[in-house]
Legacy VTK file of the C-alpha trace (Angstrom):
# vtk DataFile Version 3.0
C-alpha trace
ASCII
DATASET POLYDATA
POINTS 254 float
0.749 -16.929 19.013
4.203 -15.506 18.544
3.095 -15.061 14.868
3.642 -11.371 13.536
0.557 -9.845 12.340
0.173 -7.216 9.376
-2.134 -4.853 7.927
-2.588 -4.289 4.568
-4.675 -1.621 2.968
-6.072 -1.673 -0.629
-6.511 -5.097 -1.194
-9.377 -5.855 -3.622
-8.632 -7.720 -6.170
-6.635 -10.471 -7.931
-4.010 -8.672 -10.112
-3.603 -6.021 -7.564
-0.199 -5.115 -5.714
-2.221 -5.949 -2.425
-2.943 -9.386 -3.308
0.799 -9.982 -4.404
1.631 -8.100 -0.635
-0.481 -10.301 1.279
0.896 -13.405 -0.178
4.238 -12.430 -0.129
3.840 -12.155 4.101
1.732 -14.950 4.699
4.434 -17.134 2.777
6.800 -15.897 5.801
4.399 -17.031 8.458
2.955 -13.453 8.966
-1.091 -13.244 10.081
-3.375 -10.772 7.471
-5.678 -8.221 8.393
-6.588 -6.470 4.864
-9.458 -3.834 4.282
-11.032 -3.132 0.616
-13.810 -1.275 -0.730
-15.372 -2.186 -4.151
-17.158 1.016 -4.710
-14.010 2.554 -5.673
-13.298 -1.076 -7.618
-16.051 -0.895 -9.522
-15.470 2.480 -10.846
-12.114 1.567 -12.430
-11.403 -0.432 -15.609
-9.903 -3.451 -13.615
-13.011 -5.699 -13.426
-13.266 -6.547 -10.062
-15.323 -9.622 -8.819
-18.043 -8.832 -6.179
-16.130 -12.638 -4.584
-12.491 -11.198 -5.097
-11.699 -10.639 -1.657
-13.128 -13.790 -0.286
-11.413 -15.728 -2.611
-7.886 -13.553 -1.455
-8.670 -14.787 2.061
-8.814 -18.266 1.376
-5.725 -17.729 -0.807
-4.371 -16.162 2.451
-5.306 -19.150 5.117
-4.368 -22.297 2.442
-0.544 -20.884 3.226
-1.246 -21.505 6.978
-1.766 -18.621 9.002
-4.553 -16.339 9.832
-6.475 -14.314 7.853
-9.586 -11.324 8.198
-10.646 -8.727 6.482
-13.134 -5.482 6.419
-14.816 -3.623 3.862
-15.023 0.219 4.359
-14.487 3.503 3.320
-11.031 5.360 4.394
-11.841 8.542 3.099
-14.265 7.781 6.480
-12.083 9.551 9.397
-13.947 6.761 11.682
-12.381 4.264 9.730
-8.718 4.220 11.334
-10.403 3.326 14.443
-12.322 0.506 13.447
-9.769 -0.904 11.465
-7.064 -0.985 14.649
-10.317 -2.405 16.456
-11.267 -4.816 13.997
-7.680 -6.504 13.782
-7.201 -6.204 17.689
-10.360 -8.388 18.409
-9.642 -10.881 15.405
-5.882 -11.174 15.764
-4.215 -9.590 18.324
-1.833 -6.613 17.909
-0.291 -5.442 14.605
3.194 -4.872 14.256
3.054 -3.941 10.595
1.408 -1.285 8.471
1.238 -1.502 4.586
-0.460 2.065 3.318
-1.005 0.340 -0.207
-4.670 1.808 -0.639
-4.677 4.793 -2.620
-7.348 7.299 -4.868
-6.622 7.749 -8.289
-8.485 9.768 -11.221
-6.663 11.628 -14.454
-7.183 15.460 -13.107
-5.323 18.248 -15.573
-5.774 22.083 -15.130
-8.832 21.971 -16.948
-10.729 18.975 -14.679
-9.150 20.255 -11.838
-11.433 20.792 -8.782
-11.407 21.156 -4.954
-13.562 18.289 -4.665
-11.189 16.423 -6.794
-8.317 16.992 -4.614
-10.466 16.172 -1.436
-11.228 12.993 -2.119
-7.490 12.023 -3.148
-6.671 14.195 0.141
-8.680 11.838 2.172
-7.344 8.626 0.930
-4.034 9.370 -0.006
-2.838 11.656 2.831
-5.128 11.856 5.734
-5.963 8.132 6.150
-2.553 7.120 5.303
-1.547 9.852 8.203
-4.121 8.962 10.867
-3.726 5.226 10.682
0.048 5.287 10.789
0.207 7.464 13.615
-3.054 5.155 15.426
-0.489 2.539 14.528
2.448 4.311 16.552
0.864 4.816 19.119
-0.954 1.445 19.390
2.454 -0.086 19.206
3.677 -2.181 22.393
6.691 -3.733 21.383
9.892 -3.089 21.934
11.039 -3.422 18.476
10.509 -5.113 15.275
7.687 -2.296 14.184
7.633 -2.045 10.437
5.298 0.957 8.458
5.772 0.714 4.511
4.221 2.917 2.186
3.274 3.108 -1.369
4.086 5.783 -3.576
4.937 6.311 -7.658
7.950 8.325 -7.808
6.064 11.771 -8.055
9.486 12.996 -7.042
11.566 11.393 -10.308
9.511 13.273 -12.627
6.392 14.744 -13.343
3.039 13.234 -13.648
0.883 15.301 -16.525
-2.450 14.830 -16.246
-2.785 13.760 -12.866
-2.634 16.669 -10.542
-4.198 15.756 -7.530
-2.989 12.613 -7.376
1.081 13.604 -7.386
0.167 16.167 -5.440
-0.965 13.791 -2.349
0.917 11.097 -3.235
4.243 12.614 -3.182
3.120 14.187 0.220
3.369 10.721 1.485
7.497 10.595 0.921
7.261 13.346 3.378
4.954 11.612 6.123
7.583 8.541 5.828
11.032 10.749 6.801
9.678 13.470 8.676
8.544 10.499 11.248
11.444 8.084 11.407
13.886 10.123 13.294
10.676 10.039 15.683
9.652 7.369 15.963
13.277 4.732 15.561
13.643 4.824 19.584
9.979 3.479 20.234
11.502 0.320 17.498
9.636 1.018 14.281
11.128 1.604 10.716
9.231 3.313 8.410
9.976 3.739 4.552
8.140 3.861 1.087
8.455 2.088 -1.880
8.233 3.183 -5.748
7.658 -0.199 -7.711
7.399 1.917 -10.797
4.870 1.430 -13.714
3.208 -1.760 -12.690
0.783 -4.433 -14.253
-2.061 -4.588 -11.741
-4.807 -4.689 -14.210
-5.363 -1.178 -15.123
-2.476 -1.511 -18.471
-4.370 -1.501 -21.610
-1.737 -3.369 -24.435
-1.328 0.046 -26.292
0.217 1.423 -22.704
2.174 -2.028 -22.415
3.419 -1.779 -25.539
4.407 2.034 -25.246
5.973 1.845 -21.667
8.146 -1.627 -23.022
10.611 0.061 -24.441
11.300 1.686 -21.265
12.557 -1.133 -19.370
16.091 -2.192 -19.890
14.987 -5.925 -18.211
12.020 -6.218 -21.085
9.523 -6.596 -19.141
6.767 -4.546 -17.271
6.653 -4.339 -13.451
4.784 -7.042 -11.259
3.052 -6.986 -8.797
5.109 -9.554 -7.377
8.283 -7.469 -7.696
6.678 -4.488 -4.836
5.591 -7.600 -2.695
8.788 -9.117 -2.529
10.300 -5.717 -1.414
7.868 -5.123 1.002
8.145 -8.806 2.726
11.848 -7.494 2.978
11.337 -4.749 4.572
9.267 -6.217 6.804
11.505 -8.748 8.025
14.193 -8.332 10.618
16.683 -7.869 8.231
15.850 -4.671 7.215
15.930 -3.350 11.275
18.577 -1.103 9.945
16.655 0.470 7.120
14.390 3.369 8.054
13.259 6.727 6.369
13.947 5.529 2.809
12.390 6.213 -0.442
13.146 2.910 -2.353
12.412 3.596 -6.483
12.603 -0.175 -7.125
11.663 0.071 -10.752
13.591 -2.452 -12.594
15.646 0.051 -14.003
12.633 2.044 -15.724
14.176 4.858 -17.965
11.568 7.792 -17.615
LINES 1 255
254 0 1 2 3 4 5 6 7 8 9 10 11 12 13 14 15 16 17 18 19 20 21 22 23 24 25 26 27 28 29 30 31 32 33 34 35 36 37 38 39 40 41 42 43 44 45 46 47 48 49 50 51 52 53 54 55 56 57 58 59 60 61 62 63 64 65 66 67 68 69 70 71 72 73 74 75 76 77 78 79 80 81 82 83 84 85 86 87 88 89 90 91 92 93 94 95 96 97 98 99 100 101 102 103 104 105 106 107 108 109 110 111 112 113 114 115 116 117 118 119 120 121 122 123 124 125 126 127 128 129 130 131 132 133 134 135 136 137 138 139 140 141 142 143 144 145 146 147 148 149 150 151 152 153 154 155 156 157 158 159 160 161 162 163 164 165 166 167 168 169 170 171 172 173 174 175 176 177 178 179 180 181 182 183 184 185 186 187 188 189 190 191 192 193 194 195 196 197 198 199 200 201 202 203 204 205 206 207 208 209 210 211 212 213 214 215 216 217 218 219 220 221 222 223 224 225 226 227 228 229 230 231 232 233 234 235 236 237 238 239 240 241 242 243 244 245 246 247 248 249 250 251 252 253
């Protein structure tokens, strides 16, 4: 089997960006290993069903590639080794890593706390950094390594009411361009994308109506928009692109 293998974190709901990423990569003949954590999703407003991960897995295999999944809490440091051991055992050596998983709650000056900051840090910074570093250490090919991180444009404008989220996701931009220099000689590229406001299950009709006027293309971002860009960055066509923070927002006017 000479097929590429991709790890995609944070794939749990049918309307999510993670599912769209997996499908787009699978359409390009890439085997998929994805992670999910329903305890977190069950606290959110996007109505995840318990069998959604199985539905996504079936959907991917129906595209003609291999697929495996694992449910785990990325805030637990043992999860990183577990992911890499599982993908190696079930599929083989991965050459693509998409850090899509995130932890996000509203936090402002009044309710900000060390506990809430730690929850964001554990997933958004620590897990992403550790998984990225272990992926790099285990990469044993001459070229073709790809790391793609998801951010939310924290450097473009203030994110009022989301202090902990903005701080921790903003750190991923620094991680991206810092690592790019060190890993280029290993045949690995690393980039981060900001898909802008995306209708991935969290938007109410009120939010959609408010945002619509800020998009000159007269539609809100969809998961497939981010997925197509990620599929390109994961391909051989993007071998000359690394250390970049790409804001792919459809002209979104902040």
